[in-house]
Steps between C-alpha positions, in 0.01 A plus 500: 500500500265359236295182477481267203318165507439556871871519580690807610787640299726746674571818306727797540511826315822679413540875499443499123152353556608165354327212685701188581345163589655241731601226256455215749141609564427528127636152432299344785188674372557358153528147637873436499594262781842646555630842414737351246331618181737779417840353553796725574597535133154619402497756779852616410392553139218733602561870490622623840228768511237220497637306798575574863712237676519518877712272716291223655545305823735242349849606397518555125121494464296790372141610528387621158250770407399570139314778327247449222763497224697233685186292548418534128847372413467213746157408361646492149776268618252281690291463183791311344491237774400140417127433504501310829634806689366776277287751687434745216128524578569589864759758398252651255229528766744656744630755250142592399426540871790746525365690197175562689689636798562334833173625655277361226388143461598306189244416234233272636449177317150392407363261762528137397130437554409741218747330268330159511201599280742653249710184498187287454394723210841463337487122538156490336622719213801273456282190489271659237801603297646149528176345371488744209864435420448122503199529271700722265780242501251226411355715220851565370575127495170433319580769240852366452358151443246642253779690325706181461196325347446787255867500399483125436180550295675767293793265435256221396314738264827619343603136440167419332520812283859423407405148391228644276189348653 
């Protein structure tokens, strides 16, 4: 048994030392409402050594267990889902959690309270940059106007010289 995001995920270890995770628990932990993410075709396409299918209570239903390679494959397939149902970030966090080992906690995020001063600093820098950019744009427009005047003056001088004073 391991815990991720405060929810338990049942595990089992085979004789080879390969750890398998209860797929229904993994999917609930990742925020899927129903255990429908991997449909039967996706599961059938996985390598048999990555999946354990046990008969469930209902006739024709199976309880699925997957090892790390199977979960990697499922995460890759889930990443191709439409944006509204895409849970790539959750899959990434879960797989990183597995990399640390089931007894270790995942990386801790920086507390939000310490992020506010950084965000305020970034906003101030952006506002300074925006003011500088706007002043540079105004200077560019002024120089372009000055350039047009100089070009017109050159044309006028060339006309006067061509007419011979």
